N, C-alpha and C positions, 0 to 999 in steps of 0.2 A: 682118770675121768671119775664123776660120781652122777649119781641119779637125784635130781632134786625135785622136791614137790613144787608145788602151784599155790601156797598158803595167799593170804593178803599183805602181809607184812613187807616190808621192804629191807628190814634188817638180816640178822643171819638166822640161823636155824636155832629151834628151840634145845638146850642141853638138858640132862636128866633131870635137874631141879628144876625146872618149867622156868628158866631165864633164858634170856636169847643170848646166843653168841654172835657178837657182832665181828670176830675175826673173819666171816665169809658173807658174802653176799651173793645175789643171785643176777647173771649178765645174761642178756638175750644175746647169741649169737648166728651171723647170717656170713655162712662160708660158700664164697664160689670159686668154682673150679673149671677148668676150660682146656681143650687140647684138640688133637685129631680126631677125628671122628670115628666113633666104636660102635658095634651092633649095639641096638636098643634095648634088646633082651639081654645082653651082658653088662650093659649100665643098670638096668635096673636091677638085675639078680645080684650084682653087687652091692648096689646100696642096699635092697633088702637085705644079706649079708651083716653089712655095717650096721645097721638097725637092728637086727638080731643080736650080732655082740655086743651093740650099745644101747639099751634102749632107753636112753638120754634123749634120742631123735625127737623132735617133734615131726617134721615132716621135710621131705627131700622133692625137688623137682628138677626134670632131668630133660635132657634132649641127646641126639648121636654127638653132640660134641663139648655141654658144656651142662652144669648139674648145679643147685643150690640147695645145703643142707642149714635147715634151723634149727634152733635148740635151746634151751638153758644150760648154762654152765653156775658152778657155784666155784667161787675164787675168791679170794683174798682183796685182791684189788683187779682194775682191767689189764693191767700186765700180765696179771698170774692166768687172767680167762685168755687173752689172747694168745699167750705162749703156748696153751693147751690146744687152745684153735687152730694154730698154725702146725701143728705136728700132725694134728687126725689124721687128715688125707695120706700122708707119708706114710705113717708107723701104720696104716691098715691097709694100704695097699695091697700088700702080697697076701695077707689073710683074709681080706673080703674080692679078692680081684677086683680090685679097680681098675678103672683106666690110667694109664699113666698121664693123667693129666695134671697142668699146676695151679697151686691157686693164685686166684687172679683178682680176689677181691676180699676183704674182712671188714664186717661190720660188728662190733659189740658195743651194746647200750646198756645202762645199768637200768631195775626193772622198773624205777619210777618215771625214765625217758621214754621207757616201751608204752608204758601203759599213757603216760599224756599225750604222745603221739595217737596210739588209737583212737584214744578221746577226742581228739582234735579232729580225725580223719585222715592221718598223716603216716597213719601206721603202716607194716609190709603191708603185700598184697594179701587179699581175705587167702586165708588157709586151708587147703586142703584137709580133709580129715586125717589125723595124724595118720602116718606112711610114707610111702613111694610111691608118686605122682607124676606121669608125663607134662609136660608145657603145656 
């Protein structure tokens, strides 16, 4: 997983020659997980550890039986961005001591679609400041 900037272009990142590398794009990912209730303090601590280990996470919202993680992913196409997102929870369950929940939802949209939705008032719920927050 990579950390990405939030510049204004929809294309890839600049290469060392000041040109755009069109082989990768930014994708806005919303990952929803759910399962048996867990103590809120443990859920929060796990999400904070995940955010610390992977600072690409923009925001997480949580309750005792579900959570939502939103972030930007840099990937060649939607398939690659979705594949990374689908591995995120399982690969970090142990290291971040996350609850044994399953993925119940995934949305991956390109940057242009994300900004269009926001401009039209149909974007994701207003984000809390970057970080981990209860619902």
